[in-house]
C-alpha positions as CSV (number, residue, x, y, z in Angstrom):
1,M,0.0,0.0,0.0
2,A,1.8,3.2,-1.2
3,C,-0.3,6.0,0.3
4,P,0.0,6.1,4.1
5,I,-2.9,6.4,6.5
6,G,-1.6,9.7,7.9
7,V,0.8,12.4,6.6
8,H,2.7,14.5,9.2
9,G,5.2,17.3,8.8
10,G,7.9,15.7,10.8
11,V,7.9,12.8,8.3
12,F,7.5,14.6,5.0
13,G,9.4,17.8,5.7
14,W,6.6,20.3,6.2
15,W,8.6,21.9,9.0
16,F,6.7,25.2,8.9
17,G,3.3,23.6,8.1
18,Y,1.7,22.7,4.8
19,E,2.0,25.6,2.4
20,H,-0.9,26.6,0.2
21,A,-2.2,29.8,-1.3
22,G,0.4,31.9,0.5
23,Y,-0.4,30.6,4.0
24,E,0.8,27.8,6.2
25,W,-1.7,25.3,7.5
26,T,-1.7,22.2,9.8
27,D,0.7,19.5,8.9
28,D,-1.5,16.7,10.3
29,W,-3.5,15.1,7.5
30,Q,-5.4,11.8,7.2
31,R,-6.2,9.7,4.2
32,D,-9.9,10.1,3.2
33,R,-10.3,8.3,-0.1
34,I,-8.1,5.9,-2.2
35,L,-8.3,7.1,-5.8
36,D,-6.2,4.3,-7.2
37,P,-7.8,1.1,-5.9
38,V,-5.4,-1.1,-7.9
39,N,-2.0,0.2,-6.7
40,Y,-3.1,2.4,-3.8
41,A,-0.7,5.1,-5.2
42,K,-3.1,8.0,-5.4
43,A,-5.3,9.3,-2.5
44,E,-7.2,12.3,-1.2
45,Y,-6.3,13.7,2.2
46,V,-8.1,15.9,4.7
47,P,-7.0,17.5,8.0
48,E,-7.2,15.2,11.0
49,G,-10.8,15.2,12.1
50,D,-12.1,16.2,8.7
51,P,-13.3,19.7,9.7
52,D,-15.4,21.9,7.4
53,Y,-12.7,24.5,7.4
54,I,-9.3,25.1,9.0
55,V,-7.5,28.3,9.9
56,S,-4.0,29.3,8.8
57,R,-1.3,29.2,11.4
58,D,-1.1,33.0,11.5
59,G,-4.9,33.3,11.9
60,R,-5.4,35.4,8.8
61,A,-7.1,33.0,6.4
62,R,-9.6,30.2,6.3
63,W,-9.5,27.1,4.0
64,R,-13.0,25.8,3.4
65,N,-13.4,22.1,2.5
66,P,-9.6,21.6,2.9
67,R,-8.2,18.6,1.1
68,F,-5.5,17.7,-1.4
69,V,-4.9,14.9,-3.9
70,A,-1.5,13.2,-3.7
71,E,0.5,10.5,-5.4
72,C,2.6,8.2,-3.3
73,W,5.6,5.9,-3.6
74,I,7.4,3.5,-1.3
75,T,11.0,2.6,-2.1
76,E,12.2,-0.5,-0.4
77,Y,15.8,-1.5,0.1
78,W,16.5,-5.2,0.4
79,F,19.5,-7.1,1.6
80,L,19.8,-10.9,1.6
81,G,16.2,-11.3,0.9
82,R,15.0,-9.0,3.7
83,I,13.7,-5.4,3.7
84,I,16.2,-3.3,5.7
85,Q,14.7,0.2,5.0
86,S,11.8,1.8,3.2
87,D,11.4,5.4,2.2
88,S,8.0,7.0,1.5
89,R,7.2,10.0,-0.8
90,V,4.0,11.9,-0.9
91,I,3.7,14.4,-3.8
92,V,0.7,16.8,-3.8
93,K,-0.9,17.0,-7.2
94,A,-3.9,19.3,-6.5
95,N,-5.4,21.3,-3.7
96,L,-9.1,21.4,-3.4
97,G,-11.6,23.7,-1.5
98,S,-11.2,27.5,-1.3
99,V,-9.1,29.8,0.7
100,E,-10.4,33.2,1.8
101,P,-8.7,35.9,3.9
102,C,-10.3,37.0,7.2
103,G,-11.6,40.4,8.1
104,R,-10.9,42.3,4.9
105,P,-13.1,42.3,1.8
106,Q,-12.3,39.8,-1.0
107,G,-9.5,41.2,-3.1
108,W,-8.5,44.1,-0.8
109,A,-4.8,43.2,-1.0
110,E,-4.9,43.6,-4.8
111,M,-6.4,47.2,-4.6
112,I,-4.0,49.8,-5.9
113,D,-5.9,53.1,-5.8
114,Y,-7.4,53.9,-2.5
115,D,-7.7,57.0,-0.2
116,P,-4.8,56.8,2.4
117,Y,-6.8,58.9,4.8
118,E,-9.6,56.4,4.8
119,P,-9.4,53.9,7.7
120,E,-8.4,50.5,6.5
121,P,-10.7,47.5,7.0
122,P,-9.9,45.7,10.2
123,E,-7.2,43.0,10.1
124,S,-9.3,40.6,12.1
125,E,-8.1,37.0,12.4
126,C,-10.1,33.8,12.0
127,T,-11.1,31.8,15.0
128,P,-11.2,28.0,14.7
129,G,-14.7,26.6,15.1
130,E,-16.6,29.8,14.3
131,E,-18.1,30.9,11.1
132,N,-18.0,34.7,11.4
133,G,-14.2,34.9,11.1
134,D,-13.9,38.2,12.9
135,S,-13.4,37.3,16.5
136,D,-10.3,36.8,18.6
137,P,-7.2,35.2,17.1
138,P,-6.9,31.4,17.6
139,P,-5.6,30.4,21.1
140,P,-1.9,29.7,21.4
141,G,-2.6,26.5,23.3
142,S,-2.4,25.7,27.0
143,G,1.2,24.4,26.6
144,T,0.3,21.6,29.1
145,Q,2.4,18.5,28.7
146,F,-0.2,15.7,28.6
147,E,0.5,12.0,29.0
148,P,-1.4,9.0,27.8
149,G,-4.6,8.6,29.8
150,D,-4.9,12.3,30.6
151,Y,-8.1,14.2,29.8
152,T,-7.5,17.5,28.0
153,N,-10.9,19.2,28.6
154,G,-11.5,19.3,24.8
155,E,-8.0,20.5,23.7
156,T,-6.0,18.7,21.0
157,V,-2.3,17.9,21.4
158,D,0.8,18.1,19.3
159,W,1.4,14.8,17.5
160,N,5.1,14.7,18.3
161,T,5.2,16.1,21.9
162,G,1.8,15.6,23.5
163,I,1.7,19.3,24.4
164,G,-1.7,21.1,24.3
165,N,-1.8,23.1,21.1
166,G,-5.2,25.0,21.5
167,G,-7.0,22.9,18.9
168,I,-10.6,21.8,19.5
169,S,-11.1,18.0,19.7
170,V,-14.2,16.5,18.2
171,C,-14.4,14.5,21.4
172,G,-15.2,17.6,23.5
173,T,-14.6,17.2,27.2
174,A,-14.3,13.4,26.7
175,A,-11.0,13.9,24.8
176,V,-8.3,11.7,26.3
177,V,-4.7,11.4,25.2
178,E,-3.4,8.2,23.7
179,Y,0.0,7.3,22.3
180,I,-0.7,5.7,18.9
181,C,1.6,3.7,16.6
182,I,0.6,3.3,13.0
183,E,1.7,0.2,11.1
184,I,1.5,-0.6,7.4
185,Y,0.9,-4.0,6.0
186,N,3.8,-5.1,3.8
187,E,2.5,-7.2,0.9
188,F,6.0,-8.5,0.1
189,T,6.8,-9.9,3.6
190,G,3.3,-10.4,4.9
191,N,4.2,-8.4,8.0
192,W,3.0,-5.2,9.6
193,D,5.8,-2.7,9.5
194,P,6.0,0.2,11.9
195,W,5.2,3.6,10.3
196,E,5.0,6.3,12.9
197,C,4.0,6.9,16.5
198,G,2.6,10.0,18.2
199,Y,0.1,11.6,20.5
200,A,-3.6,12.1,19.7
201,T,-6.9,12.7,21.4
202,T,-9.5,10.0,21.3
203,C,-13.0,9.6,22.7
């Protein structure tokens, strides 16, 4: 199976978040649909939790119906009949959905002629989970170090560290931290190979 279940920045090099339309977005994505049922080499991905929209990391834009289409490869290195290493590649081919800035009218940034004495539209930031887009900026997160079994009171955690990041879990107040390891079935060896481990909130 070439396209992994999850795609995360620490694995695929999105060190500053996934970049699209001039903004940086979450780097935690999950596979939603396989588009190549024969080779499993093309898939559609959505942000973890499959929200209706996400907010850019700087809080200045909203991506509605966020998803992308990617092609995937796994290169395996064999020695004496055994796989000793495998490298995965995920190449984004198309971004879907629509990106809109928050707080200012559509196309304001492209305006050239305007009255400098007129007050500018407010540079309001988006707020995750709200549809009006002109409230307070997204919370920076509690910064609390959670451990497996801890309840977060509805906050999501960073995949790599388990630290509260200010996201809103679909589990609500029932959100509890688990340390999850993802394995991928290897059709050549018949074994389940380790893929990646990290922290997540579950219900």
